[in-house]
C-alpha positions as CSV (number, residue, x, y, z in Angstrom):
1,M,60.3,61.0,113.1
2,R,62.1,57.8,112.3
3,A,63.4,57.7,115.8
4,L,59.8,58.1,117.1
5,A,58.6,55.3,114.9
6,A,61.3,52.9,116.0
7,T,60.7,53.7,119.6
8,L,56.9,53.4,119.3
9,F,57.2,50.0,117.7
10,S,59.7,48.4,120.0
11,F,58.8,50.2,123.2
12,C,55.3,51.5,123.4
13,L,53.4,48.8,121.6
14,F,55.4,45.8,122.6
15,A,58.1,47.1,125.0
16,G,61.6,46.1,125.2
17,A,64.3,48.6,124.3
18,A,64.8,50.3,120.9
19,A,68.2,49.8,119.5
20,G,70.8,51.2,121.9
21,Q,68.2,52.5,124.4
22,T,67.3,51.5,127.9
23,P,63.7,50.9,128.8
24,N,62.0,53.5,131.0
25,Q,61.8,52.3,134.6
26,G,58.4,50.6,135.1
27,A,58.1,49.5,131.5
28,N,59.7,46.0,132.0
29,T,56.4,44.2,132.2
30,M,55.5,45.1,128.6
31,L,55.9,42.6,125.8
32,K,58.8,42.3,123.5
33,P,58.4,42.3,119.7
34,E,59.3,38.6,119.4
35,D,56.6,37.7,122.1
36,V,53.9,39.4,120.0
37,R,55.3,37.9,116.8
38,I,55.0,34.3,118.2
39,V,51.4,34.8,119.1
40,A,50.0,37.4,116.7
41,P,52.1,38.2,113.7
42,A,49.3,40.1,112.1
43,L,49.1,42.4,115.1
44,E,52.8,43.3,114.7
45,S,52.1,44.0,111.0
46,Y,49.2,46.3,111.7
47,A,51.2,48.1,114.3
48,Q,54.0,48.8,111.8
49,K,51.6,49.8,109.0
50,F,49.0,51.9,110.7
51,V,50.1,53.0,114.2
52,I,53.8,53.6,113.5
53,G,53.7,54.1,109.8
54,D,50.7,56.5,109.7
55,L,48.8,57.5,112.9
56,W,51.5,59.4,114.8
57,K,52.7,61.0,111.6
58,R,49.3,62.3,110.4
59,P,48.8,66.1,110.3
60,G,46.0,67.8,112.2
61,L,47.1,67.2,115.7
62,S,50.5,67.9,117.2
63,A,52.7,65.2,118.7
64,R,52.2,67.0,122.0
65,D,48.4,66.8,121.7
66,R,48.5,63.2,120.6
67,S,50.5,62.4,123.8
68,I,47.9,64.2,125.9
69,V,45.1,62.3,124.2
70,T,46.9,59.0,124.6
71,V,47.8,59.5,128.3
72,A,44.2,60.5,129.0
73,A,42.9,57.4,127.3
74,L,45.2,55.0,129.1
75,I,44.3,56.5,132.5
76,A,40.6,56.5,131.7
77,R,40.8,52.8,130.8
78,D,43.1,52.0,133.7
79,Q,45.7,50.6,131.3
80,T,48.9,51.1,133.2
81,V,51.3,48.7,131.4
82,E,52.0,51.1,128.6
83,L,51.7,54.2,130.7
84,P,55.4,54.6,131.6
85,Y,56.4,54.7,128.0
86,Y,53.7,57.2,127.0
87,L,54.4,59.4,130.0
88,A,58.0,59.6,128.9
89,L,57.0,60.2,125.3
90,A,54.7,63.0,126.5
91,L,57.6,64.7,128.2
92,D,59.7,64.3,125.1
93,N,56.9,65.8,123.0
94,G,56.7,68.9,125.2
95,V,54.2,68.1,127.9
96,K,55.5,69.6,131.1
97,P,55.8,67.6,134.4
98,S,53.4,70.0,135.9
99,E,50.9,69.3,133.1
100,I,51.2,65.6,133.6
101,S,50.5,66.1,137.3
102,E,47.4,68.1,136.5
103,I,46.2,65.5,133.9
104,I,46.3,62.8,136.6
105,T,44.6,65.0,139.1
106,H,41.9,66.1,136.7
107,L,41.2,62.5,135.7
108,A,40.5,61.5,139.3
109,F,37.3,63.5,138.9
110,Y,36.4,62.4,135.3
111,T,37.5,58.7,135.3
112,G,37.4,57.9,139.0
113,W,39.8,58.2,142.0
114,A,41.2,54.7,141.6
115,N,42.2,55.2,138.0
116,A,44.2,58.3,138.9
117,M,45.8,56.5,141.8
118,D,46.8,53.6,139.5
119,A,48.6,56.1,137.3
120,I,50.7,57.4,140.2
121,P,53.4,54.6,140.3
122,A,54.1,55.0,136.6
123,A,54.4,58.7,136.8
124,R,56.5,58.5,140.0
125,D,59.0,56.2,138.3
126,V,59.2,58.3,135.1
127,F,59.7,61.5,137.2
128,K,62.3,59.8,139.3
129,S,64.2,58.6,136.2
130,R,64.3,62.1,134.9
131,N,65.1,63.8,138.2
132,I,61.8,65.7,138.2
133,G,61.2,67.0,141.7
134,A,58.5,68.8,143.6
135,D,59.8,72.2,142.4
136,Q,58.5,71.2,138.9
137,L,55.0,70.3,140.0
138,P,52.0,72.5,140.7
139,P,51.2,73.4,144.3
140,A,48.1,72.0,145.9
141,S,46.5,75.5,146.0
142,G,47.3,78.9,144.8
143,P,46.2,81.7,142.4
144,Q,43.4,80.6,140.0
145,L,42.4,81.4,136.4
146,P,39.6,84.0,136.1
147,L,36.1,82.6,136.3
148,D,33.3,83.5,133.9
149,E,30.9,84.3,136.7
150,A,27.8,84.6,134.5
151,A,28.4,81.4,132.6
152,E,29.2,79.4,135.8
153,T,26.1,80.8,137.6
154,E,23.9,79.8,134.6
155,R,25.5,76.3,134.5
156,A,25.0,75.8,138.3
157,R,21.4,77.0,138.0
158,R,20.6,74.5,135.2
159,V,22.2,71.6,137.1
160,G,20.6,72.6,140.3
161,E,17.1,72.7,138.7
162,Q,17.7,69.3,137.1
163,F,19.3,67.3,140.0
164,G,19.2,69.4,143.1
165,Q,16.3,67.6,144.7
166,I,17.7,64.2,143.8
167,T,21.4,64.6,144.7
168,P,22.2,67.9,146.3
169,S,25.7,66.6,147.2
170,L,26.6,65.9,143.5
171,V,25.4,69.4,142.5
172,Q,27.4,71.0,145.3
173,Y,30.6,69.1,144.6
174,T,30.3,69.8,140.9
175,T,30.2,73.5,141.6
176,D,32.7,73.7,144.5
177,A,35.3,71.1,143.5
178,L,35.1,71.1,139.7
179,F,34.0,74.3,138.2
180,R,35.1,76.8,140.9
181,D,38.3,75.0,141.7
182,L,39.7,72.2,139.4
183,W,38.9,73.9,136.1
184,L,40.5,77.1,137.3
185,R,43.9,75.6,138.2
186,P,46.5,77.3,136.0
187,A,49.0,74.5,135.5
188,L,46.9,73.0,132.6
189,A,45.6,75.4,130.0
190,P,41.8,75.3,129.5
191,R,42.1,73.9,126.0
192,D,44.4,71.1,127.2
193,R,42.1,70.4,130.2
194,S,39.2,70.2,127.8
195,L,41.2,67.9,125.5
196,V,41.9,65.6,128.4
197,T,38.3,65.5,129.4
198,V,36.9,64.8,125.9
199,S,39.5,62.2,125.3
200,A,38.7,60.4,128.6
201,L,35.0,60.5,127.9
202,I,35.4,59.0,124.4
203,A,37.9,56.4,125.7
204,S,35.6,55.3,128.5
205,G,32.4,55.3,126.4
206,Q,30.7,58.2,128.3
207,V,28.9,59.4,125.3
208,A,26.2,61.4,127.2
209,Q,28.8,63.8,128.6
210,I,30.5,64.6,125.3
211,T,28.2,67.3,124.0
212,Y,28.7,69.6,126.9
213,H,32.5,69.1,127.1
214,L,33.2,69.2,123.4
215,N,31.4,72.5,123.2
216,R,33.4,73.7,126.1
217,A,36.6,72.4,124.4
218,M,35.8,74.4,121.3
219,D,35.1,77.4,123.3
220,N,38.5,76.9,124.8
221,G,40.2,76.7,121.4
222,L,39.9,73.1,120.1
223,T,39.0,73.2,116.4
224,P,36.5,71.0,114.7
225,D,39.3,69.4,112.6
226,E,41.2,68.6,115.7
227,A,38.2,67.0,117.3
228,G,37.9,64.7,114.3
229,V,41.5,63.8,114.5
230,V,41.1,62.9,118.2
231,L,38.5,60.4,117.2
232,G,40.8,58.7,114.7
233,H,43.6,58.6,117.2
234,L,41.4,57.1,119.9
235,A,40.1,54.4,117.7
236,F,43.5,52.7,118.1
237,Y,43.9,53.4,121.9
238,A,40.3,53.0,123.0
239,G,38.9,50.7,120.3
240,W,36.7,51.3,117.3
241,P,33.4,50.9,119.1
242,N,34.2,53.8,121.5
243,A,35.3,56.0,118.6
244,F,32.3,55.2,116.5
245,S,29.9,55.6,119.4
246,A,31.3,59.1,119.9
247,A,31.4,60.0,116.2
248,P,27.7,61.0,115.9
249,V,27.8,63.1,119.0
250,V,31.0,64.9,117.7
251,K,29.4,65.4,114.3
252,D,26.3,66.9,115.9
253,V,28.2,69.3,118.0
254,I,30.4,70.5,115.1
255,E,27.4,70.9,112.8
256,K,25.4,72.9,115.4
257,R,28.3,75.2,116.3
258,P,28.0,78.8,114.9
259,R,30.3,79.2,111.9
C-alpha cells in the first residue's frame, strides 16, 4: 500500500517517476510534483492527505473496482493525460487487458465514439510497453452470454412505446447493438459492465439514466454499500457537483430496492 501511495502521488496526480521507477510511455505530458507545488501548494497537500492518504485505502471497494471506476470516469470526461497511469495501475490491480479493451468499447456507446477513440492511444502505448498482444484481447465477435429473453422483450416494449414513433432508429440500435449484443459480450462480467456504465453516467452528469442502470448494476451484483463508495470515489475524479447531483438518485434507488 505504501508503494501504491507513493506512485499515486508522484505519478498519477502529478506525473513524473516515483523513486527508482520509469514513467509509463505516454505519461510524459503529466505534471511533476514541483510544478504543482510552485502553482498550487494546497493542491499537493490535499492530494497527500485525502487522495493518497485515504481514498485509495478506504474499505468498501476493492482496488480493482476503484481502478475500473477511475478509468471509466477519465474516459467519460475525455481526460486522457492521466489515462496511461491509471490504465497501468488497473492492470497492476488485476484488471485484464481484455477487460480494458471491453471497457473502452463499452464506453463508445455510453460516453460517445470520440471519447473511446481518444482513449485508444493511451491504451495502445500501455499495452505495447507490457507486450500485450492481440491474443490477450477479446475477439470482435463470438459466443455471447445468455440473454434474459423475457426481461429484454419487456424493456424493448417499453422503450418502443415511449420513443418508437419519434426515433425508431434509436430504439432499434438500443435493442440490436446494445442489449442484444454489447451487454452480452463475455469478456467483461455483467457486474463490471454495470459498474463502468454507472461510473460513466455519474462522471458525465447523466443523472436521468442512473436509476435504470444502477438497478441493473444491483441486479448484476453491485451492493448498496459499494454504490455509495463509488460516489465518494468519483467526487475526486469527476468533481463534487457530479457526485452530489447523483447522490439523491442513488439514495432513491437503494431505498426502493426490496430488502
